[in-house]
C-alpha positions in Angstrom: 115.7 167.2 170.2 115.1 169.6 167.0 111.5 170.7 166.7 109.5 172.3 163.9 107.0 174.8 165.1 104.1 175.5 162.7 101.5 178.1 163.6 98.7 180.2 162.1 97.4 183.8 162.6 94.8 182.6 165.1 96.4 180.6 167.5 93.1 179.9 169.4 92.1 177.7 166.5 95.2 176.1 165.5 97.4 175.2 168.2 101.3 174.6 167.9 102.1 171.0 166.5 105.5 169.5 167.4 106.8 167.0 164.8 110.2 165.2 165.0 112.3 164.8 161.7 111.5 161.0 161.7 107.8 162.1 162.2 108.1 164.4 159.2 109.5 161.9 156.8 106.7 159.5 157.8 104.1 162.3 157.2 105.7 162.9 153.7 105.9 159.1 152.9 102.1 158.7 154.1 100.9 161.6 151.9 102.9 160.3 148.9 101.4 156.8 149.5 97.9 158.2 149.7 98.4 160.1 146.4 99.7 156.8 144.8 96.7 154.7 146.3 94.3 157.3 144.9 96.0 157.1 141.4 96.9 153.3 141.4 100.1 153.0 139.5 100.0 150.6 136.5 103.0 148.0 136.3 103.8 146.5 132.9 106.3 144.1 131.8 106.9 140.7 130.1 107.6 137.1 131.4 110.0 135.0 129.6 111.5 131.5 129.8 115.1 131.7 131.2 116.3 129.0 128.6 114.5 129.7 125.4 113.7 133.3 125.9 110.3 132.6 124.7 107.0 133.9 126.2 105.7 132.4 129.2 102.0 132.2 128.5 99.7 131.8 131.6 101.7 132.8 134.3 99.7 134.3 137.1 100.9 137.6 138.8 99.8 139.0 142.1 100.9 141.7 144.3 101.8 140.6 147.8 99.2 141.9 150.3 96.9 142.7 147.9 93.8 140.9 146.2 93.4 140.4 142.5 96.2 139.9 139.7 96.6 139.3 136.1 97.7 136.5 133.8 100.3 136.8 131.1 99.1 136.8 127.3 100.1 135.0 124.2 103.1 137.4 124.0 104.0 136.8 127.9 102.8 140.4 128.6 101.1 141.2 131.8 99.5 144.7 133.1 98.2 145.1 136.5 97.3 148.0 139.0 99.3 148.3 142.2 98.1 150.6 145.2 101.5 151.7 146.1 105.2 151.4 145.2 107.5 149.6 146.4 105.7 146.5 145.7 106.4 142.7 145.5 105.1 140.4 142.3 104.3 136.8 142.9 104.8 134.8 139.9 103.4 131.2 139.8 102.9 128.7 137.0 103.1 124.9 136.7 106.4 123.9 135.5 108.4 126.9 136.8 109.7 127.8 139.9 107.8 130.2 142.1 109.4 133.6 142.0 109.1 137.0 143.9 110.1 140.3 142.4 110.6 143.7 144.0 109.3 146.6 141.8 110.4 150.1 142.9 109.1 152.1 139.9 106.4 151.9 136.9 109.1 151.1 134.3 108.3 148.1 132.3 110.1 145.2 133.8 111.4 141.8 132.2 111.0 138.6 134.2 112.9 135.4 133.4 111.4 132.1 135.1 113.5 128.8 135.3 112.2 125.4 134.9 110.8 123.4 138.1 112.4 120.1 138.2 110.4 119.1 141.3 107.8 117.2 139.9 106.2 116.6 143.3 103.9 119.7 142.9 102.4 118.7 139.5 98.7 117.8 139.6 97.8 114.2 138.4 94.4 113.1 137.3 92.9 110.3 139.4 89.5 108.6 139.1 86.9 111.3 139.7 89.4 113.9 140.9 92.8 115.1 141.2 95.8 114.9 143.5 99.4 116.3 143.7 102.0 114.0 142.8 103.6 114.2 146.3 100.2 112.9 147.8 99.9 109.7 145.7 100.0 106.3 147.3 99.4 104.4 144.2 101.3 103.7 140.9 100.5 106.3 138.3 102.5 107.2 135.2 102.0 110.5 133.2 103.0 110.7 129.6 104.7 113.6 128.2 102.3 115.1 125.9 104.9 117.0 123.6 106.7 113.7 122.8 103.5 111.8 122.1 102.8 114.2 119.2 105.9 113.6 117.7 105.7 109.8 117.4 101.9 109.8 116.3 99.3 112.0 114.5 96.5 109.6 113.9 95.8 108.0 117.3 97.4 108.6 120.9 97.1 104.9 121.5 100.0 103.7 119.1 102.4 106.6 120.6 102.1 105.3 124.0 104.8 102.4 123.7 107.9 103.2 125.5 106.8 106.3 127.3 105.6 104.8 130.3 106.8 101.7 132.1 104.7 98.7 132.4 102.6 99.6 129.3 103.1 97.5 126.2 101.5 98.4 123.1 101.0 96.3 119.9 100.2 97.7 116.5 97.7 95.1 115.3 97.3 96.7 112.0 99.5 98.9 110.1 96.5 100.2 108.2 95.8 103.9 108.5 93.4 104.5 111.5 94.2 100.6 112.4 93.9 99.2 115.8 96.4 98.9 118.4 96.3 96.5 121.4 97.4 98.0 124.7 98.5 95.8 128.0 99.3 97.4 131.3 101.3 94.9 133.4 100.4 91.9 131.2 97.2 90.2 130.1 94.8 88.8 132.8 92.1 87.2 130.9 91.9 84.4 128.4 88.5 84.9 126.9 87.6 88.2 128.4 88.8 91.8 127.4 92.5 92.7 128.1 92.3 96.3 126.9 92.5 98.9 129.6 89.6 101.4 130.4 90.0 104.7 128.8 88.5 107.7 130.7 88.3 110.7 128.4 87.2 114.1 130.1 85.5 111.8 132.7 83.6 109.5 130.3 84.6 105.8 130.7 85.2 104.0 127.3 86.2 100.7 126.5 88.2 100.3 123.2 86.2 97.7 121.5 86.4 97.6 117.8 82.9 96.3 117.5 81.4 99.2 119.3 82.2 101.3 116.4 82.5 99.1 113.3 79.4 97.7 111.6 81.5 94.8 110.1 79.8 94.8 106.6 80.2 91.9 104.4 82.5 91.5 101.8 81.5 88.3 100.3 84.0 86.9 97.9 86.9 88.8 99.9 86.1 87.4 103.1 85.7 90.0 105.9 85.5 93.8 105.3 89.3 94.0 106.3 91.1 95.9 109.2 88.6 97.5 111.8 89.3 101.2 112.5 90.4 102.0 115.9 87.6 103.6 117.7 90.0 105.7 119.6 91.5 107.5 116.3 88.5 109.8 116.6 90.7 111.8 119.3 93.4 114.0 117.8 96.6 114.0 119.7 96.8 117.9 119.4 93.8 118.0 121.7 95.0 116.2 124.5 96.3 118.2 127.8 97.4 115.1 129.9 97.6 111.4 129.9 97.6 109.6 133.4 98.0 105.8 133.3 96.7 104.3 136.6 98.4 100.9 136.9 98.1 99.4 140.6 94.7 98.4 142.4 94.8 101.4 144.7 94.7 103.7 141.7 92.1 101.5 139.5 89.9 99.9 142.2 87.5 103.0 142.0 86.6 101.8 138.7 85.7 98.4 140.0 84.6 96.0 137.3 86.5 97.6 134.6 89.8 98.4 136.5 91.5 94.9 136.2 93.5 95.7 132.9 94.4 99.3 134.1 93.2 102.8 133.4 94.2 105.4 131.1 92.6 109.0 131.6 93.0 111.6 129.2 92.1 115.2 129.6 91.5 117.3 126.7 93.0 121.0 126.7 90.7 123.5 128.6 90.5 127.4 128.3 92.9 129.7 130.3 92.4 133.2 131.7 93.7 135.9 129.8 93.3 137.3 126.0 92.7 134.8 123.3 95.3 132.9 121.9 95.1 131.7 118.6 97.4 128.7 117.6 97.8 126.8 114.1 99.6 123.3 114.1 100.7 121.5 110.9 102.9 118.6 110.2 103.7 117.0 106.8 105.5 113.6 106.1 106.0 110.4 104.3 105.8 106.8 105.0 107.0 104.0 103.3 107.8 100.1 103.8 111.5 99.6 105.1 111.7 96.0 103.9 109.7 93.8 101.5 109.5 89.9 102.0 112.2 88.4 100.0 110.6 86.0 97.5 111.6 83.9 94.4 112.1 85.8 91.3 110.3 84.7 88.2 113.3 82.6 86.8 113.9 81.0 90.3 110.1 80.2 90.6 109.7 78.6 87.3 112.6 76.2 88.1 111.0 75.5 91.3 107.7 74.9 89.5 109.3 72.3 87.4 110.9 70.4 90.4 107.5 70.5 92.2 105.9 68.7 89.0 108.8 66.3 88.9 108.1 65.2 92.3 104.9 63.5 91.2 106.2 62.6 87.7 104.7 65.4 85.7 106.4 67.0 82.7 108.1 70.4 83.0 106.1 73.7 83.1 108.7 75.6 81.5 111.4 75.1 79.2 114.9 76.3 79.3 114.2 79.2 77.0 111.1 80.1 78.9 113.1 80.2 82.2 115.7 82.4 80.4 113.1 84.8 78.9 111.8 85.5 82.5 114.8 87.5 83.2 113.1 90.4 81.4 109.6 89.5 82.6 109.7 89.4 86.3 106.4 90.9 88.1 107.2 92.3 91.5 103.7 92.1 93.0 104.8 93.8 96.4 106.1 96.9 94.6 103.0 96.7 92.4 100.7 97.5 95.4 103.0 99.6 97.8 103.8 103.3 97.5 105.6 106.0 99.4 102.5 107.7 100.9 101.9 111.2 102.2 100.6 112.1 105.7 99.4 115.6 106.9 97.5 117.3 109.8 96.5 120.7 110.4 94.7 122.0 113.5 93.7 125.6 114.5 92.9 126.2 118.1 91.7 129.2 120.1 92.1 129.2 124.0 91.3 132.2 126.3 88.9 133.2 128.8 88.4 135.8 131.7 88.0 135.1 135.7 84.5 133.9 135.0 84.6 131.6 132.0 87.3 130.0 130.0 87.1 128.4 126.6 89.0 126.1 124.4 87.9 125.7 120.7 89.7 123.7 118.0 89.1 122.2 114.5 91.6 120.0 112.8 92.0 117.8 109.7 94.4 114.5 109.2 94.9 112.9 106.0 96.7 109.7 106.0 97.3 107.7 102.7 98.3 104.1 103.3 101.4 102.6 101.8 99.1 100.0 100.0 97.5 101.6 96.8 93.9 102.9 97.3 94.0 102.9 101.2 93.7 105.7 103.5 92.0 107.6 106.4 90.8 111.0 106.7 89.7 112.8 109.8 87.8 116.0 110.5 87.8 116.8 114.3 86.0 119.7 116.2 86.4 120.3 119.9 84.5 122.8 122.4 85.5 122.9 126.2 83.8 125.8 128.3 84.0 126.1 131.9 82.3 128.8 134.0 82.3 130.3 137.3 78.6 131.3 137.7 79.1 132.5 141.3 81.3 131.7 144.3 79.4 128.4 144.7 78.5 127.0 141.3 80.8 125.8 138.4 79.5 124.5 135.3 81.2 123.3 132.1 80.4 121.4 128.7 82.6 119.3 126.5 82.0 118.5 123.1 84.1 116.3 120.7 82.8 115.6 117.2 84.5 113.6 114.8 84.0 112.6 111.1 86.5 109.8 109.5 86.5 108.0 106.4 88.8 105.1 105.7 89.6 103.1 102.7 90.1 99.8 103.9 92.3 97.2 102.5 90.4 93.9 102.2 91.5 90.8 104.0 93.7 88.6 101.6 94.9 91.2 99.2 98.5 91.3 101.0 98.7 87.4 100.9 97.5 87.5 97.2 100.5 89.8 96.5 102.8 87.3 98.2 101.5 84.2 96.7 101.1 85.4 93.2 103.8 83.9 91.1 106.3 86.4 89.6 105.6 84.9 86.0 102.3 86.1 86.0 101.8 89.4 84.7 99.5 92.4 86.1 98.0 93.0 82.7 97.0 90.4 80.1 98.0 90.9 76.2 94.7 93.1 75.7 95.9 95.5 78.5 93.3 94.3 80.9 93.9 93.0 84.4 95.0 89.6 84.6 91.9 87.8 86.1 93.7 85.5 88.4 96.8 83.3 88.7 97.3 81.1 85.8 98.3 78.2 87.9 96.8 75.8 90.6 96.4 78.2 93.3 93.3 80.4 93.2 94.7 83.8 93.7 93.1 86.9 92.5 95.1 89.8 90.9 95.5 92.0 94.1 96.2 95.2 91.8 92.9 94.7 90.1 91.3 94.2 93.5 92.8 97.1 95.2 91.9 99.5 92.1 88.4 98.1 91.3 86.8 97.0 94.5 85.1 99.6 96.9 85.7 99.0 100.6 85.1 101.8 102.8 84.3 102.7 106.4 82.7 106.1 107.6 82.2 107.0 111.1 80.5 110.0 112.9 81.5 110.0 116.7 80.1 112.6 119.3 81.5 112.6 122.7 79.9 115.0 124.9 79.5 115.9 128.7 78.2 118.4 130.9 78.8 119.0 134.7 77.7 121.2 137.5 79.5 121.5 140.9 77.9 123.1 143.8 79.7 123.8 147.2 76.9 123.0 149.4 78.9 124.6 152.6 82.4 125.4 152.8 84.7 122.3 151.8 81.6 120.2 150.9 80.8 119.9 147.0 78.5 118.1 145.0 79.0 117.2 141.2 76.6 116.0 138.6 77.8 115.0 135.1 75.7 113.7 132.3 77.3 112.6 129.1 76.7 110.6 125.9 78.9 108.8 123.3 77.2 108.7 120.1 78.7 106.5 117.2 77.4 106.1 113.8 79.4 103.9 111.5 78.4 103.1 107.8 80.5 100.5 105.8 80.1 100.2 101.9 81.4 97.3 100.0 81.4 96.6 96.3 82.9 93.8 94.3 82.5 94.2 90.5 82.3 91.4 88.4 85.2 92.0 86.3 87.3 90.9 89.5 87.6 87.2 90.0 86.3 87.4 93.5 83.0 89.0 92.1 82.6 87.2 88.8 80.9 84.1 90.4 78.3 86.7 92.0 77.7 88.9 89.1 78.9 91.6 91.1 78.5 91.9 94.9 77.3 94.7 96.9 76.9 95.1 100.8 76.0 97.9 103.0 76.3 97.9 106.9 75.5 100.2 109.7 76.0 100.3 113.4 74.7 102.8 115.9 75.9 102.8 119.5 74.4 105.2 122.0 76.3 105.1 125.3 74.8 107.2 128.1 76.4 108.1 131.6 75.4 109.7 134.7 77.7 110.4 137.6 76.7 111.8 140.9 79.6 112.6 143.4 80.0 114.6 146.6 83.3 115.6 148.0 84.7 117.0 151.3 87.9 118.3 151.7 89.3 119.7 155.3 92.6 120.4 156.8 92.9 120.5 160.6 95.6 122.3 162.6 97.7 122.4 159.2 98.6 118.9 160.1 95.7 116.6 159.3 94.3 116.6 155.8 91.3 114.9 154.9 89.6 114.1 151.5 86.1 112.1 151.4 84.6 110.9 148.0 81.3 109.3 147.6 79.0 108.6 144.5 76.5 107.0 142.5 77.1 106.2 138.7 75.0 104.8 136.0 76.0 103.7 132.3 74.1 102.2 129.9 74.9 101.1 126.2 72.7 100.2 123.1 73.9 98.8 119.8 72.1 98.0 116.7 73.4 96.3 113.7 72.0 96.0 110.0 73.7 94.5 107.2 72.0 94.2 103.7 73.9 92.2 100.6 72.7 91.8 97.0 74.4 90.1 93.9 73.8 89.7 90.2 74.1 93.1 88.9 73.6 94.0 85.2 76.7 96.4 85.6 78.7 98.0 88.0 77.7 101.4 87.5 75.9 102.0 90.8 77.9 99.8 93.1 76.6 99.7 96.7 74.2 102.8 96.0 71.5 100.7 94.4 70.9 97.3 96.4 67.7 97.1 94.7 70.0 96.6 91.2 70.9 93.3 92.3 68.6 90.6 91.1 69.6 88.1 93.9 69.4 89.5 97.2 70.9 87.6 100.1 69.6 87.0 103.4 70.0 90.4 105.4 71.2 90.3 109.1 70.7 92.6 112.3 71.3 92.5 115.7 70.6 94.3 119.1 72.8 94.6 122.1 72.1 96.4 125.4 74.0 96.4 128.8 73.9 98.5 131.9 76.1 99.2 134.7 75.0 100.5 138.3 77.8 101.5 140.6 78.4 103.0 144.1 81.8 104.3 145.0 83.7 105.7 147.8 87.2 106.8 148.7 89.1 108.4 151.6 92.6 109.9 151.8 94.4 111.2 154.6 97.8 112.4 155.2 99.5 113.8 158.3 101.9 116.6 157.8 102.3 115.7 154.4 104.4 112.8 155.7 102.2 109.9 156.0 99.6 109.0 153.5 96.6 106.5 153.3 94.0 105.9 150.6 91.1 103.6 151.0 88.4 103.0 148.2 85.6 100.8 147.4 83.3 100.2 144.7 80.1 98.0 144.1 79.1 97.3 140.7 75.9 95.6 139.3 76.4 94.7 135.7 73.8 93.1 133.4 76.4 91.3 131.7 76.5 88.7 134.3 74.5 85.8 135.8 71.5 87.0 138.1 73.1 85.1 140.8 76.3 87.0 141.0 75.3 90.3 139.3 76.9 92.3 142.0 80.8 92.6 142.5 82.5 94.3 145.4 86.1 95.7 144.9 88.3 97.3 147.9 91.4 98.7 147.9 93.9 100.5 150.6 97.4 102.1 150.1 100.0 103.8 152.1 103.0 106.0 151.7 105.6 107.6 153.7 107.5 110.6 152.4 110.5 110.0 154.5 112.6 112.8 153.0 110.7 114.9 155.4 111.9 113.1 158.5 114.5 115.0 160.6 116.5 112.0 161.0 116.5 111.6 157.1 117.5 115.4 156.5 120.6 114.7 158.6 122.2 112.9 155.9 120.1 113.8 152.7 122.3 116.8 152.1 125.6 114.6 151.9 123.9 112.5 149.2 122.1 115.3 147.6 118.6 113.5 148.4 115.7 115.7 147.7 113.1 113.1 147.7 112.4 109.5 149.3 108.9 108.2 149.3 108.0 104.6 150.1 104.6 103.2 149.0 102.5 99.9 149.2 99.2 99.2 147.9 96.8 96.0 147.8 93.3 95.6 146.2 90.8 94.0 144.0 89.5 94.9 140.6 87.1 93.2 138.1 86.7 92.4 134.4 83.2 92.6 133.0 84.4 92.7 129.3 82.8 89.6 128.3 80.1 89.4 125.2 76.5 90.6 126.4 74.0 87.8 127.2 76.8 84.9 127.7 74.9 84.0 130.8 71.5 83.4 129.0 70.2 80.6 127.6 69.4 81.6 123.8 67.2 80.6 120.9 68.5 81.1 117.3 66.6 81.2 114.0 67.0 78.2 111.6 65.7 77.5 108.1 63.8 74.2 107.9 62.9 72.7 104.3 59.2 71.4 103.9 58.5 70.2 100.6 61.8 70.5 98.9 60.7 73.8 97.5 60.4 76.1 100.5 61.3 76.5 103.9 60.1 77.6 107.3 61.8 79.4 109.9 61.9 77.9 113.5 63.9 78.5 116.5 66.0 76.1 118.4 68.4 76.3 121.6 71.9 77.8 120.5 73.6 78.7 123.7 73.4 76.9 127.3 73.1 79.5 130.0 75.0 79.7 133.3 73.3 82.4 135.7 76.1 81.7 138.1 78.7 83.5 136.0 80.5 86.2 138.0 83.4 88.5 137.7 87.0 87.8 136.7 88.6 89.1 139.9 92.3 90.4 139.8 94.0 90.8 143.2 97.0 92.9 143.1 99.8 93.9 145.3 102.6 96.7 144.7 105.5 98.2 146.5 107.3 101.2 145.3 109.8 103.8 145.9 110.3 107.2 144.7 113.6 108.8 144.8 114.8 112.3 143.9 118.4 113.9 143.9 119.9 117.3 143.2 116.6 119.0 143.9 114.8 116.4 141.9 117.2 117.0 138.7 117.4 113.2 139.1 114.1 111.3 139.7 113.8 107.3 140.2 110.8 105.3 140.5 110.9 101.6 141.2 107.7 99.4 141.2 107.4 95.7 141.9 103.9 94.0 141.7 102.1 90.7 141.8 98.7 90.2 140.4 96.6 87.1 140.3 93.3 87.0 138.4 90.9 84.2 139.5 87.5 82.9 138.3 88.5 83.0 134.5 85.7 82.6 132.1 86.4 79.7 130.0 84.2 77.2 127.9 84.5 73.8 129.4 83.0 70.5 128.2 79.5 69.6 129.5 77.7 66.6 129.3 76.4 65.4 126.0 72.9 64.9 127.5 72.5 68.7 127.7 72.8 68.7 123.7 75.7 71.1 124.0 79.6 70.3 123.9 80.6 73.3 126.2 79.3 76.0 128.5 80.9 79.1 129.7 82.1 78.8 133.6 84.2 80.5 135.9 87.3 78.1 136.1 91.0 78.9 136.1 93.6 81.6 137.1 96.5 83.4 135.6 99.1 85.6 137.4 101.5 88.6 136.5 104.4 89.8 138.3 107.3 92.0 137.6 109.1 95.4 138.3 109.2 98.8 136.5 111.7 101.5 136.6 111.5 105.1 135.4 114.4 107.5 135.6 114.2 111.2 134.8 117.6 113.1 134.7 118.5 116.8 134.0 122.0 116.0 132.8 123.3 119.4 132.1 121.8 122.7 132.3 123.5 126.0 131.5 122.3 129.3 130.0 122.7 127.9 126.5 122.7 124.4 126.6 120.5 121.7 128.3 120.4 117.9 128.1 117.8 115.7 129.8 117.2 112.1 129.6 113.9 110.0 130.3 114.3 106.1 130.7 111.6 103.5 131.2 112.1 99.8 131.9 109.6 97.1 132.4 109.7 93.4 133.3 106.6 91.3 133.5 106.4 87.5 133.8 103.0 86.0 133.0 102.0 82.4 133.7 98.5 80.2 133.6 98.2 78.8 137.0 94.9 76.7 136.5 92.4 75.8 133.9 89.3 73.5 134.4 89.6 70.3 136.4 91.8 67.8 134.7 92.7 70.2 131.7 96.2 71.2 131.2 96.2 72.2 127.8 93.8 74.1 125.9 94.1 74.4 121.9 93.0 77.7 120.5 93.4 76.7 116.8 93.7 73.5 114.7 96.9 71.6 114.5 97.7 72.6 110.8 97.0 76.2 111.2 98.3 78.9 113.6 99.4 77.1 116.7 98.4 78.8 119.8 97.5 77.1 123.0 96.8 77.8 126.9 99.1 75.9 129.1 99.2 75.5 132.6 102.6 76.7 133.8 103.4 78.6 130.6 102.5 82.3 129.9 99.5 83.5 127.8 100.5 83.8 124.1 102.0 80.4 124.2 103.1 78.9 120.4 102.0 75.1 120.4 103.5 72.7 117.7 106.0 70.4 116.5 110.0 70.7 116.8 111.7 70.4 113.9 115.3 69.0 113.4 116.5 69.9 109.7 115.5 67.6 106.7 115.7 63.8 106.5 118.8 63.0 104.7 118.1 59.2 104.6 115.2 56.8 104.7 116.3 55.3 107.9 115.7 58.4 109.8 112.1 58.4 108.9 109.8 57.1 111.8 107.6 54.2 111.2 104.6 56.6 111.4 105.6 59.8 110.2 103.5 63.2 110.7 102.9 63.4 107.0 101.9 60.1 105.3 103.9 60.9 101.9 106.9 61.7 103.8 110.3 61.0 101.8 113.8 62.1 102.1 114.3 65.8 101.6 111.3 66.7 103.8 111.2 68.5 107.2 112.1 66.0 110.0 109.8 66.5 113.0 111.0 65.5 116.4 109.7 62.3 117.8 109.5 63.6 121.5 107.6 60.7 123.0 110.3 58.1 121.3 107.6 55.7 120.1 108.5 55.8 116.5 105.1 57.7 115.8 104.7 61.3 115.6 101.2 62.3 116.8 99.3 65.4 117.9 98.6 64.2 121.4 102.1 63.1 122.2 104.6 65.0 120.1 103.1 68.5 120.1 104.7 70.8 122.7 105.5 74.4 123.4 107.6 76.0 120.7 107.7 79.6 121.8 105.9 82.4 123.4 104.9 86.0 122.5 105.9 87.5 125.9 108.9 89.7 126.0 111.5 89.4 128.7 111.5 93.4 128.9 110.5 96.3 127.1 112.1 99.7 127.3 112.4 103.4 126.0 114.8 106.0 126.2 114.4 109.9 125.5 117.3 112.2 124.9 116.4 115.8 124.6 119.2 118.6 123.7 118.7 122.3 123.3 121.3 124.9 122.4 120.1 128.3 122.2 117.5 128.4 119.7 118.0 124.8 118.4 116.3 121.7 119.9 116.9 118.0 119.3 114.8 114.8 120.5 115.8 111.3 120.1 113.2 108.7 121.3 114.6 105.0 121.1 112.4 102.1 122.1 112.6 98.4 122.1 111.6 95.0 123.3 113.9 91.8 123.7 112.9 88.3 124.3 109.5 88.0 122.6 108.8 86.0 119.7 106.2 85.9 116.8 104.5 83.0 115.0 104.4 83.9 111.2 101.3 82.4 109.5 102.2 84.1 106.4 105.7 82.4 106.4 104.0 79.0 107.3 102.2 79.5 103.8 105.1 80.8 101.9 107.2 77.7 102.6 104.4 75.3 101.2 106.2 73.3 98.7 103.5 72.5 96.0 104.7 75.1 93.3 101.3 76.3 93.1 102.4 79.8 94.6 105.6 81.8 95.3 107.7 80.9 98.5 110.4 82.4 100.3 113.7 83.1 98.5 115.5 80.7 100.6 113.8 77.8 98.8 116.2 78.5 95.9 118.3 76.4 98.0 115.7 73.3 98.3 116.5 69.6 98.5 117.1 67.8 95.3 118.9 64.5 94.4 121.9 66.8 93.4 121.5 69.2 96.3 121.4 67.0 99.3 122.6 69.7 101.7 120.0 72.1 101.0 118.7 73.9 103.8 114.9 73.8 102.6 112.6 70.8 102.1 112.2 69.4 98.5 109.4 70.7 96.1 106.6 68.4 96.4 102.9 69.0 94.7 101.5 66.7 97.4 102.5 68.5 100.6 99.8 71.2 100.4 100.0 72.3 103.8 102.7 72.9 106.5 102.3 71.6 110.0 102.5 74.1 113.0 106.4 73.9 113.8 109.1 75.9 115.4 110.1 76.7 111.7 107.8 79.7 111.6 108.6 81.1 115.2 110.9 84.1 114.8 112.4 86.3 117.4 110.8 89.5 117.5 113.1 91.6 119.6 113.9 94.9 118.2 115.4 98.3 118.9 114.2 101.2 116.8 114.5 105.0 116.6 110.9 105.8 117.1 111.2 109.7 116.5 114.1 111.9 115.7 113.0 115.8 115.7 115.1 118.6 115.2 113.8 122.0 115.5 114.6 125.8 115.7 112.7 128.4 117.7 112.3 131.7 115.9 113.7 134.5 117.8 111.0 136.7 119.7 111.7 139.9 117.8 111.2 138.2 114.5 107.8 136.8 115.6 106.6 140.0 116.8 107.2 141.6 113.3 
């Protein structure tokens, strides 16, 4: 063995030390290491996306075996100190694969991250907490936020269609900011609410239009027009995630508000690292794709003559008049329609340090309506701050403030544009607006109404909450959340006396306001513990309180000297109308609990329970109790499954089952109470006194509509989850439906609200995600959703099998045992009567003649009656709904195509029912150019006839509503990083 001998002049003080070669090397390395530790070398670099070569922002970098770390900034850069080299960097960020990188020197290093197709590790927001998707036992869908922003800018609600299985969205109004209806796994209730519960940053909100719309009068115009969607206050640009809870296991924690599903929205939060400033802008145009095809001026003039001839009247128009109409045709639809721009802008700042993070944004949206003088503008601001006060205490606040203003199209204006005869001009000979239709129908000039009438809705909304979370002992945390949802809505309306609608009033003004205060307090305590790295337990308990108060006031006045002040001077009208006001208050007190357990991340179980006490229900049934339980088995982790999983490239196999009960408290306030209403009583013929009389029969036994739901599901993944498939089958039964049923006449009332009846929904859902091609330069992925739901009314009140929703000669809707909700009820038709022998002894309409619509005598008794011959003529339920998204990228180019459709559903067109009235008083559909006459006996449409002033409900107006449309097509180009940096 070779030795090195070191000695000094004084051997008594410094004895000889023997060091081997290996020992010397270790000594040198140790000295270098000590020197390096003292200096703490700084490592710098950049982290990029392998596919796009763009910066990865917010990635966490740690040194293996060393505390602390760093987070990449807006340019993907990082910088951190290391005790010694070589060192190993640990890089993590949601959506990318975990990576370890060895570093041997201090030179800047660029690291490329690959996308992580394993979605099991992603975090999903559930009721009062979060869970990894791998640990879920319920049915929960997550919305791709990037795609949502591509299909909507006004409200996230309208963009949900096709992005999640089992979710059906119907746009109930095409107006800017207009409302949309959402059904999750079908409708459960007949008279109660069917909308899901929305939870925004922990604050539960029911999307009830009345909560945010004053409903100001619009005297001669009927109502004030379309209500503005309350949820349009939230900009899609502010949303971080949307998770949709569908089965009872997921929704039962919300108890009496979970029957219709729950949509949880989380807004964007701050992130550690330097501040990131971003600006998002979009511009676009909207236009109508198709107009309704109506008779032109020449065709309508001839049709008018035929209608008059049917009752022996002389022709309205001569041959020369009809010829002249070739150059004098008014297209009323084109007169009120336009190509409308839409634009949105948003600036946001996100950042923070290890103690405090923040996210601040401000935005503006302007959407003009495709109808003239309509539109929606929104100004929104948001602040989210989260702070770690110390190792035990976390606090945070959320503010969302929105001001929106809408120019609302009054009800009736669109129908006026359709009914107005094309021979009527927009302007008269003096250049003023034509007052109204010059013919028999009372139809106002829609262009004048839109340009001269004022009808606007202005809303201020503040949604705010603050929380504090304290760790009492290790793994045991208590959280308190206090929030408020404050809505102030003001609606203004003025109908000038120059309009037909305002002429008889001498000008009509109205101002309405509604103030809603919704207060929330939630107190929860949670405990999380793992035992022996095998048993994982989470417990949650809580007490929540929520209260809502709404006040509504409407004032009206008429007979103005002029139109100058409009609604701004109600005192200027000499004839004030009776004002109105209302007050509503409801409260909800709840106790909740949930336990989740898993063993070795293979066997999962969840149980939850909620007790709700609601002021809306009768005092005898004020409390409801809603339990649920679910289990799941991660079979792909079993050894016997792994034996063959490699052969079929199986990366995930999970089986789920859940059962539970949820409730529905969405009934009008005070429905369980006996009410008195004020009435005016005449005294001596010249004055009146106000008195009170019973107006509603109470029922203190009213209880919850309860939905029992069972769900079974399977989740599959192949090729490391590059292909993932989820399939769910479910059954729901809603019992104790709230219905108005007949009561004894001795009570003085015709009906009373009771819990009678049941409805079922059953179906299945498929969600498929595939990463089809992934190379260095080219990527192609596909997302598919497919849903089937079958709805059926199981029972109504005893002895009742059919409940008509509307009258015989208007929109035909009925609730029929054995049929789905949304059933159309009316008469079947069989062409036209071609001879007198076909006309029954007692036809449906007394003036029936040859050339009229032939209604089917189902009973065969020779008399067509409502009682025996009305039947099911269609329904609004689709056979299935689906959506498919294809995302392509090639180098810096990307293309996204989203196609969405619905099949098998039908619509009942009330407007076509009116556009086929054959009087000749108004315009009709273009098909009536082929109407029955003595010389055109093979015509498709009925004869012109002034005496048939209405059309009975029939299958003539039921149309196939199936569709397949490209909902969005987006082509993008990402600028090179080198160019952006300059």
